[in-house]
N, C-alpha and C positions, 0 to 999 in steps of 0.2 A: 573764716569759712562760712559757707555758704548753706543754708538747710534747704534741702531739696527732699521731696515728699517725707517729710517728715523724719530722714533721716541728713547725718552728718557727712560731707561729701569733701575733701581739701581740694584745692587750687590743679587743676592738672600740670602745673609747673613743679610740684609736690613728690610728683611720681614719676619725675624723669631720670632722678640715679641710679634708682630699679631699676627701669626699663632699659638706660644704657648696659646695666649690667647685667642683667636676662640676654641682650643682645650681642655682647662681648661674651658669655659663657657659650651661646649657640653656635657663636665665629668660631671658636676656638674648637668647641667637638665638633665642627663641619672639618676644619682642617687637620684634627688627627685623626679621623674617618679618611680625609682624601690622603694624606698623608699614608696611611697603612693599605687602603685600597690600590693606589698609583704609586708609589715609590715616588716620591719628590726628591729631586737629584739630591738635595743638599742634607737631607734627612732618610738618607735611607733603611729599608726595614732588613731584619737580619733574613738569611734565607730562610726557604721553607723547608720544613722534616716532616718525615713522616713516623705517625703518632700514632699508635692503638687507642681506638677509643672507644673503653670498657663497654658503655651502655649509656644511651641518650639521658638518662636520669643522675647518670655521677657527673660530678665538677670536676675539672681537670684546671689547675691551676698549676703556677710554675712559682717557685720559692720566694722571686723575687717581685713578682707585679700579675696580675691577670694578664692571660693569653689571649687572643680574639681565633675563634672559627674562623676561616676564609670559606671553605667549601668541602663537600665530599670530593673526594677525586672520581673522574670515569674511572667506567670498569678497565676500557682498554688501557687507561695510564697508568691503573693498579698493578695487572696482569704483566705490562711492559716492565713494570718496577722489582715485581715480586719472579720475574723469569727464571733467575738463576736458582730459587730454592730448591733444596730437593723435596721431593715429594707433594701434598697438599699444603696450601699455606696455614699456618696455625690459627688462623680468623677468616671468616667473610672478610670477603672483598669489599662489602658496604660498611662494615667496621674502622675502617682507615679511614683517616683524615688530617687535613694539610695544617699544619699550622705554623704561623707566623708572629712574631714578638718584634714590639720597637725597637731600635738599638736605644732608645734613651732607659731603658730599663737598667739598673746597674749590675755587678755582678751578684751572683748566689742564684739568677734563674739560669734556664736551660738558652741560651743566646748568643750571637753573635753580636761583637760591636762593628758598627761600620766603620770603615777604614778614616783614620784621624791621626794627627802629628803623633810619632812616638807608638803607632804601629803599622807593623807593614801589610798584614794580613788581620783577614776576619780570623777571630778566634775565641776561645774560653768552649767549653765541652761541660756542660751540668746536666742535673738529674732535672725529671719531670716526675712530679706525682699524678699518678693518672689511677684513680680510686684507692684499691689496696695495691696496686703494684708498681713497681720502682725501673722504670728503663733506663739505662745510661749509656751514651754513646762510646763505642771503643773502636775509631779511627774505620768507621766503614761496617758497623753490627749492632745489632738491638744486642741486648741481652736480660733475658727475663726467664725468672723461676730456673736459674742454672741450664736455662736451652740458648746456645748459640746460634744465632742464626744470620748466616751471610748474607747482604743485601749489596746490588752493585747498580746503583740507580744516582743520576746527577742528584735528585731532591735530598740523598744523605750522603751525598759525595765527602768525604774529609780530605780529600786530598790538598785540599788551600791548608790544615791547618800545618801548622808551624812545625818543623822534624829539629830533632835535638841529637846531636854527635858529637862523638866524645876526640876530644882535640889533646889530652895531657893526661897523663897516670903517674900518681907515686906510691910506691910501693914497699912497705917494710913489712918482713915477718921474719918468723923466726928459723928461715932458711936464707936469711939475708938481708942488707939493708939496700933496697933498688933493686929496678925492674930486672936487670940484668942477674944480679948476684940471686933473684929469687927465684928467676926464673931456672937458670943453669940447674940447680937442684932439685928444683921439680921436675925440672924435664929429665934428669937423671935417677930420679926415685931415690934423693937422698933424703932423710928425716932434719931435723931441727930441735929434736925431742932431747932435751936431755936434764940432769940432775938439777934443782932447783940452786941459785946462786945468789938470789934478792935477797934471802932472809933463810933464818935458821929455819929448815925445815922436819928437824928431828923430831919434832913433837906432833906434826901430822900423820895422817895413813896415806898422803901420797906426797911423793919427796921430790917428785920431777913436772918438769914441765915445758911449755915453749916458747923459751925466753929468747929476748932478740940479743944476739952476743958481741955483734960488729956494731954497736949503733954510737954513736959520739952524738949529743945534741951539742955542742960547740960546733960542730963543722955545718950548722944550719939556725943556729941562734947563738947571740954573742953569751958570754959567760953570766954574766950576771943576771939577762932575762932569762936564762936556763934555771939558775938556783931558785926562780920564783914561780916556775913552773911547775906542776905534776907531771909525771911522764909521759902520762897517756896527751897531756896536751904538746907536750916537746914531739913526741910521734907525729902529734894531728899538723904539726908546724913543719918538720922534715917533709912530710909525705905530700903535704900541699907545695912548699917549695919544688920539690924535684916534679910533680903535675905542672905546673905551671910555667917551670922551665922545659919542659917536654912539650908546654901547648906553644911555646912563645908570644901567649897572650901578657900585651901589660896595658893595665886600666889608663895611665898615661894617655895611650893613644885613642880614647873613647870616653861614654860618660858612664863617671864612677857609679853612678845610680843604677845602671843597668848591668851590672855584676852584683853578685851575691853570694853566700857561705851556706850550707845547710852540712854541718857536719857533727855527726852522734856520737854517741859514746854508752855504753851498757850500766858499769860501774861506775864511769869517770874517775874524780880525783879517790876515789874508797882508800889507796892508800895514804894520802894526804891527811885523811878525815885518823885513819887508826893510830897514826904516828901524833896527831896533837891530841888525841887520847891522851896517850899515853904519856905524853909532853909536860900534859895538862896535872895528870897524876901525880906524878913525879912533883913537880916542880910549882904547880898552881898556873892559876889562867895567865899570868905573865908570862910562860912562855909561851903561849899561842902566838904563833906566828901571824903579822899583819895580812898575809897572805893566803891566809890560812882557806878564808872562803871563798877566795878566786881561785882555789887551787881543785874544790871540790863540785864548783859548777860544772856542770857537763858543756852550756852552752859557751864557755870563755873559750875552749878550746878554738872555736870558731871564730871570736869576737878577736882573739892574736891574729888569727890568719887574713881578718879583717885590716884589721888598724896596718898590719906588718904591709901588705896590696894595695889598701885605698880603695877595696870595695865596699861602696855605700846602697847596695843594694840590696834585697830580703836575704836576711838572717838568721837564721833559728838553727837548733839542736833537735834531731830526732832524739827519741829515748825506747827505744822496744827491745829489748833482749837481745835478742840472736838476730833479729830482723832489720835493728837499728839502720842501719848501713843501705841496707837493700832499699830499706822506705824511705831513706834521704835521696838515692840516683831518684825513686818513682818521684819524691815531691819534687826534683831540680826538674823532672818532665814536664810535670804539670806547670810547671811557673815558665817555663820556654813556653810551652804550649800558650798559657793563656797569654803571652806577651809579658810581663813583666818583669822580665828578664833578660839579657842576653847571653849572661855566660853565669854561671852558678857551678862554685866548689862545692863539690859532693862527696859524703864519706863517710867515714868512721875512725876512730883511735881508742885503743885498749892497752889499759896496764893493770890488770887483775892480779898479779902475781904477787902474794904477799899475804900472811898469816891467815886472815879474817877470809878471805875470799876460796882460799883453799880450803879452809877448816868448815868454810860454810858449805862448801861443794858437798866434802866430802860428808857434812850430816846429813844432806839430801842422798848420799850415796851414788851420788850422777859422777864421779870421777872413777877412772883407772887406777889399781893399785898394784899394779906390776913391777914394783922399786925395782926390780932384777932384770928387768929388761927394759928400760925405757923406751926407746927408739922402736921397738915393737908392740908399745902398749894402746898405741893410737890404731884402731885394725876396724874401718869401718866394713861394714857388712860381712865382715866373717864371722863364722860360726863362734869363736870364741871371745870376743871383744863382751870386754866388762864395767863401758862406760865412756869416757870421753876425758882427754889431756889437755888440760886449760893452757892457753897462748896468748899473746900478746905480740902487739904487733898495729898499723894502720893502713888504710887502703883511700887515695884522694880521687880522683876523676875531674877533668874541667868538662861539663857538660856547658855544649854551646848549639846556640842555634844556626841553624844551615847557612842561611843566606850571610848572616855576620862572620862565622869561620870561614866562606869562602873569600868574600871581600878583602880579608886579612891573609888569605894564602895560608891560611893552616891545611898542616896535615891531619888528615881525619883516619883515625884507629877503626871506625866504625860508626853503628847508627845506637841511638839507644829506642829500639822500636816499641818494646811491651812493656806493660808493667801490671802487677797484679796481686790485689793484697786483700785478705779474707781474717778471719778468727774462727776458732773453732769451739768456744764459749761452751767447753767440755769440762775441762781440767787445767789447771795451771801447768804440768809437767810433761801430762802424760796423755800425747796424742790419741784419736781413737783408732782403731786398728785400720780400717780402710782412708781416714784422713779425708772426709771428703771435702773438707776445706783446703784442704793444700788441693786436691784434686782443683777446685773451683777457682781457686789462685792461679796454679798452672793455665787453666782454660780464659780466665782472664785476660791474662797476660799476651796469649796467642792471639787473642781477637783481637787484641789492642794494636799488636804487630800484622795485622791481616794475615799471619802466618797459621798453615797445619802442621799437625804434628809429624807429618813426615819431612816438616822442611825444616826439623831443627837436627842439628847433625852432632849435639856435644850436650851433656845436659852437666856442669858442675852441680852435685847434689849437696843438700845439706847435710846428710849424712855426718854425725857426729859421734859414730860407736858406741854409740846405746843400745840393749838389746831392744827399747821397744820402738824407737824412732827412728831406726835403717827402715824397720818393717816396716813402717806405717807410711813410709814416706816412698817406699819401694811399691808399696800396694798401689799407692794412687799415682805413680808413675805408669801402672801397669794398667790403671784403670782411664788414665788420660792419651795415651800414645795405641794403645787399643795391638795391633797388630807389629807397628813398628818398634812397640817396646823392645822387644829381643831382639833387635837389630840397630838400635840406638845406642852411641857408649853413652856411660855414665861413669862417674867415678868422684872419689870424694880425695881432694885437696888435702884435707884435716889429717890424714891419714900422715904426712909429711910436715904438717904447720900445727896440728893441736888444734884448739879450737880457740878462734880469736874473738868471741864471743861478739860485740859491738862491731868492731870491726870486719868480720867475718866475709859480709855481706860484698862490699865493697873490693877486699881485696881477692874474691874467689869472682866476683866481675871483672877484675883484671886481670887475671888467671884466664878465666874464659876467653878473654879479647885476645889475648896474646894465644892462647892454642887456634885460636881461626886465623890469626895473621898466619904465624908462624906454621899453621897444619900442622900440628903436633899436639895429644890429647894426652896429657901426664897422667900418672897412673894413680890405681890404689894401692900402696904399698900395703905389706902383712898380710893380704890377703888369700889366706894359704888355705882355707877350706871355707867355699861361699855358703853361708845360709840356704838351705833350702828354702827358705819361704821368698828370698829376695827375687829369684826369678827373672834376673837381669846381666846385659854386657860390663861388669863392673868393672874392665880394663887393667886386670889383676899386675901387679909386681913392674912390668914394663911399661914404659909409653908408647905411646902407638901415633904412626903417621896417617891421616888422613886430613881431606879437603871437604869444606863445609862452610857455608856460606848465614847460618845462624846459630847461637849457641843459647840456651839457658841456663840462668842460675839460681837456684834456691835458696829461701833462709826462711826458718822456721823457730819462733823464740818462746822461751819460757812465759806463761799467760798464756799459748793460743795461739800468737799473731804470727802472721804468714806473711811472705811478699817475695815476689818472682819478677825477675827483670830479662830481657831476651836481648840479644845484641844481634844484628846482624852486618856482615858486609856492605860498608857502602855502596851505594850505585846510584845513579842520577837519577 
C-alpha cells in the first residue's frame, strides 16, 4: 500500500471485484425494471388488475412479495371500467390504481403465472392485503366489506380462468345405491328411512335412521379388501367407482400427476373405533385389528380411491361436519382453477349409524324421536319438526377442467360455476337467527358464478328438520334472494334421505344436477303444515316439473361452518 496525504489507500485493482459486483447489481435492477415496464417476451408480467388504493400513506403488499405501482389510470379509463356500476362508485376515481406483479413470484400472492409448460392458461386468484381491507377476486367481481359489485372490464376480466365441469357422478343414499335408484325414489317422494338394523338400538332414544339397505361392498371391491375397510370407506370406494365409470376417464390415458382425490367425512371410522374399544375391553390390546388405525383415518378413503385408480395428483380429505363434501367440491374447483390438476374426484362418505353416534346426537337433543313413524320423522320446514334423522351414504363427482374434458370427448353434466365458504363464529350448534354468514356464503357463490339471485332456478336447502336451523337458513335465503325468494323453489331432500352429514353436500349436489338435467324438482315430503317463519316455496309432498339453468346447494355444519356451491347448465 501507498500512503497518500497521510492516509492509506489500496491499489485500484483491489477495488475491481467490488466495482464489478455493484455494476452487475445495477444491470440486474435495470433488467427487472425493464421487464416489468415493457413486458419482455420471455418473462411476461401478469395481467393488470384494478385494486382499491386506501390512501397514499398505507402500504400495499401481496402475501408473496412486493407489488409495484405502475400509475394511476386516467379518469376516462376508470369511468369506462366502472360504467356498469349501479349508482355512484364506492370510492373516488382518483383512489383507484393499476397494479402489476412479476410472474416470478410464486403462489401465495395475488398474481397470474405466465404461460409455461403444463399450464394452459393464466391462472391463480389470490388475495391482496390493502391496509385493513381484504379484496378477493370472484370471477369478475370485487368483494369488499360484504358488498359485492360487478365490474365488466378487460382490466379485471376472469374469462380466461380455467373452468371446471362435472363429467361423472356416483351416488349412494338410503333411497338406493346408484344414481337411478336414488333418483327414482326422490322423484316419487319415497323415504329411505326406517328402523335401525345395523346395531341393537333398544337402549337409545332414537331407534330409526336412513340406512343404505341395498349396498354390497363386494360389488365394488374384493372381499378381502372390503373386510379391511370401514363402512364409510366402502361407500367412498363404491361411489368413486360409479363416478369414474360414468365419466369414462382412465388415468392411463393421461398424466397421473394431473389427477387427484379430495374425499372427506364427518366422523370417519367412528364405528371401527367403537368396535376396537369394545374388543380391547373384553380381550385386551392383542384383540385390536392391525387395520384399526387405517379404518379410523378420514383421509384413507381417498387413499383407497387413489391407489385403486392410479391418481397421483393432489390428495387430501376435508372434515368440516355437515359442510365437508361441499367444501371438497369447492376445493376441487380451486385446484382446477389454479392449474394444479385437470381431474379431481371430489365428495364425501359417511357411515355414522352406530351406538355412539346416535347416543351422542341424542345427548345433544339433535335427533328426532318419532320412533312410531320413522318415515314421517324427517320433516324440514314443517311446523311439527323435532330434529334431524341420521343417514349414511356417499356422493363423489368427477370435477374436470373444461378443455381436458373436451379433448377426450367427455359428457358434461354441468359446470361447477361458483363456491362460497364462511364461518358463523358465534355458536357451535345454533346459527344466528338471520344467519348473516350463510347470507354472505350464498352471495360469494353467486358472485363467483357471475349470477344474480334471479338466475337460480332451484335451491337444494341444507334444512335438516331442526327447529332453529331451518328458520335461520330460510331467513338467509330471503335476505339474499329478496323479491325472488318467494318464487324460487326450495326443497330439502333430507326429508327422504335423512342427514348424510359429511356426505350430504356432495349427494345433494348430485341431486341438484339431476334435477336441472331432468327438469324435475324433488319435493320436501312430510311438509304438512309450513312453519309461518319460513316464508318460502318449499315444494311440498310432490315433485315439480321446471326448466332452469342454474341451481344452488347449501351445506351448513356444526361449528358454524358454511359452504355453498352453484352448478349451471353447461354452455360454450
